C-alpha positions in Angstrom: -2.6 95.7 14.5 0.4 93.6 15.5 0.8 89.9 14.5 3.4 87.4 15.7 4.6 84.7 13.3 6.3 81.7 15.0 7.9 78.4 13.9 8.2 76.0 16.8 10.8 73.8 14.9 13.3 76.6 14.4 12.2 78.9 17.3 12.1 81.7 14.8 9.7 84.6 15.5 8.8 87.7 13.6 6.6 90.6 14.4 4.5 92.0 11.6 2.3 95.1 11.4 -0.5 93.8 9.2 -2.2 90.5 8.5 -1.2 90.5 4.9 2.5 90.8 5.9 2.1 88.1 8.5 0.5 85.8 5.9 3.5 86.3 3.6 6.0 85.8 6.3 4.2 82.7 7.6 4.1 81.1 4.2 7.8 81.9 3.6 8.8 80.4 7.0 6.7 77.3 6.3 8.4 76.8 2.9 11.9 77.3 4.5 11.4 75.1 7.5 9.0 72.5 5.9 7.2 72.5 9.2 4.3 73.9 11.1 4.2 77.7 11.4 1.4 79.9 12.9 0.4 83.5 13.3 -1.2 85.0 16.5 -2.9 88.4 16.8 -2.2 90.8 19.7 -4.7 89.0 21.9 -2.9 85.7 21.4 -5.5 84.1 19.1 -4.1 81.9 16.3 -5.4 83.4 13.1 -3.3 81.6 10.4 -1.6 78.2 10.3 0.5 76.5 7.7 1.8 72.9 8.0 0.9 69.9 10.1 0.7 70.5 13.9 1.2 66.8 14.5 4.8 67.1 13.5 5.3 69.5 16.4 3.9 66.9 18.8 6.1 64.1 17.3 9.2 66.3 17.8 8.3 67.0 21.4 7.6 63.4 22.1 10.9 62.3 20.7 12.7 65.0 22.6 11.1 64.0 25.9 12.0 60.3 25.3 15.7 61.3 25.1 15.6 63.0 28.5 
């Protein structure tokens, strides 16, 4: 099965071939960025999350205020 790991803050994405690998990559991305990271399966369902999703919304709100 294919899993996609994504960090909204850094826009980094990595494709993994197992849930175990995706979990490891997700944890590492979270530790590197210090921000919210999630994993989706091939159907687009979020299966793993690390971090605080509210930090993503705060970033988006601040960005839209600057526009």
